[in-house]
C-alpha positions as CSV (number, residue, x, y, z in Angstrom):
1,X,-4.8,207.3,-163.1
2,X,-5.3,204.1,-164.8
3,X,-5.5,205.4,-168.4
4,X,-4.0,204.0,-171.6
5,X,-0.9,206.1,-172.6
6,X,-2.6,207.7,-175.8
7,X,-5.6,208.8,-173.7
8,X,-3.6,210.6,-171.2
9,X,-4.3,214.5,-171.3
10,X,-1.2,216.5,-171.9
11,X,-1.9,218.4,-168.6
12,X,-1.8,215.3,-166.8
13,X,1.3,214.1,-168.3
14,X,2.9,217.4,-167.4
15,X,1.8,217.6,-164.0
16,X,3.1,214.1,-163.3
17,X,6.4,215.1,-164.7
18,X,6.5,218.3,-162.7
19,X,5.9,216.5,-159.5
20,X,8.2,213.6,-160.0
21,X,11.1,215.1,-162.1
22,X,11.1,218.9,-162.2
23,X,10.3,219.3,-158.4
24,X,13.4,217.1,-157.7
25,X,15.6,218.9,-160.1
26,X,14.6,222.1,-158.3
27,X,15.4,220.5,-155.0
28,X,18.9,219.6,-156.1
29,X,19.5,223.0,-157.6
30,X,18.5,224.7,-154.4
31,X,20.1,222.4,-151.9
32,X,23.2,221.4,-153.6
33,X,25.3,224.2,-152.1
34,X,24.3,223.1,-148.7
35,X,25.0,219.6,-149.3
36,X,28.2,220.3,-150.7
37,X,29.3,222.1,-147.5
38,X,28.6,218.9,-145.3
39,X,31.2,216.4,-144.5
40,X,28.5,213.8,-145.0
41,X,25.8,215.2,-147.3
42,X,23.0,212.7,-148.1
43,X,20.3,213.2,-150.8
44,X,17.6,210.6,-150.9
45,X,15.0,210.5,-153.5
46,X,11.7,208.2,-153.6
47,X,11.3,206.1,-156.7
48,X,9.2,203.1,-157.7
49,X,9.5,199.7,-159.3
50,X,7.5,201.2,-162.0
51,X,10.6,202.8,-163.3
52,X,12.1,199.5,-164.1
53,X,9.1,197.4,-164.5
54,X,6.3,199.4,-166.1
55,X,2.8,198.2,-166.0
56,X,-0.1,199.1,-168.4
57,X,-2.1,202.3,-167.9
58,X,0.5,203.9,-165.8
59,X,2.8,205.3,-168.5
60,X,3.3,208.9,-167.3
61,X,4.1,207.8,-163.8
62,X,6.3,205.0,-165.0
63,X,8.3,207.4,-167.3
64,X,8.6,210.1,-164.8
65,X,10.1,207.6,-162.1
66,X,12.4,206.3,-164.8
67,X,13.5,210.0,-165.8
68,X,13.9,210.6,-161.8
69,X,16.3,207.6,-161.7
70,X,18.3,208.8,-164.6
71,X,18.5,212.4,-163.1
72,X,19.5,211.1,-159.6
73,X,22.2,208.7,-160.9
74,X,23.7,211.4,-163.0
75,X,23.8,213.6,-160.0
76,X,25.3,210.7,-157.9
77,X,28.0,210.2,-160.6
78,X,28.9,213.9,-160.5
79,X,29.5,213.7,-156.8
80,X,31.3,210.3,-156.6
81,X,34.5,212.0,-155.7
82,X,33.2,214.0,-152.6
83,X,31.5,213.3,-149.4
84,X,28.0,213.7,-150.9
85,X,26.1,210.4,-151.4
86,X,22.9,210.4,-153.5
87,X,20.5,207.4,-153.4
88,X,17.1,206.4,-154.3
89,X,14.4,204.5,-152.0
90,X,12.0,202.3,-153.5
91,X,9.2,201.7,-150.8
92,X,7.2,199.2,-152.5
93,X,3.6,198.8,-152.0
94,X,2.3,200.9,-149.1
95,X,-1.1,202.0,-147.8
96,X,-1.4,205.3,-149.7
97,X,-4.2,207.0,-151.4
98,X,-2.4,206.7,-154.8
99,X,-2.1,202.8,-154.2
100,X,-5.8,202.6,-153.5
101,X,-6.4,204.3,-156.8
102,X,-4.0,202.1,-158.7
103,X,-5.4,198.8,-157.0
104,X,-9.0,199.6,-156.0
105,X,-9.9,196.1,-155.0
106,X,-6.8,195.4,-152.9
107,X,-7.4,195.3,-149.1
108,X,-5.4,198.1,-147.9
109,X,-5.1,196.4,-144.4
110,X,-2.6,194.0,-146.2
111,X,-0.2,196.8,-147.0
112,X,2.4,198.4,-144.7
113,X,1.7,202.3,-143.7
114,X,3.9,204.7,-145.1
115,X,5.7,205.2,-141.8
116,X,7.4,202.0,-142.4
117,X,9.9,203.6,-144.7
118,X,11.3,205.7,-141.8
119,X,14.1,203.2,-140.8
120,X,15.5,203.1,-144.2
121,X,15.5,206.8,-144.6
122,X,17.3,207.1,-141.3
123,X,19.8,204.6,-142.6
124,X,20.3,206.2,-145.8
125,X,20.7,209.5,-144.3
126,X,23.5,208.2,-141.9
127,X,27.1,209.5,-142.2
128,X,27.6,205.7,-142.0
129,X,25.9,205.0,-145.4
130,X,28.8,205.0,-148.1
131,X,26.5,203.8,-150.8
132,X,26.3,206.2,-153.8
133,X,23.9,205.9,-156.8
134,X,22.2,203.0,-155.2
135,X,18.4,202.0,-155.3
136,X,17.4,200.7,-151.9
137,X,14.5,198.4,-152.2
138,X,12.5,198.3,-148.9
139,X,10.7,195.2,-149.8
140,X,14.0,193.5,-150.5
141,X,15.8,195.1,-147.5
142,X,18.9,195.9,-149.5
143,X,20.3,197.6,-152.5
144,X,19.3,196.3,-155.8
145,X,22.2,195.3,-158.2
146,X,23.0,198.0,-160.7
147,X,21.7,196.1,-163.6
148,X,18.1,195.8,-162.2
């Protein structure tokens, strides 16, 4: 996973984009008709701070998350005049297998478990959530400003 960009194999690059971008595009394409029928449709996508602050050796991942954010913000803009709200959730550092590969010396017990994102997902999925095209940062406990 931690590889200089020029040493990444094309298959790895394509796999990362397939998982983080193409699969989400296909979800949008497949689920949009149902979301449009709802009087309070909500679409939530998981992003990463790597999209806005890329670090060395994670080029494909950072690029794929930046592409996902652009895709989602475009979808949100297309729906700004209807009841569908589209947002991103940046969960921050969590105790996951991927995080352990990225930071092998880090004590996983210092990180929150993945289940800590559930309340934020519930809030973003609520009909009371009126934000559209936002990035909710779990570590900040709020939406990031549009210019971040």
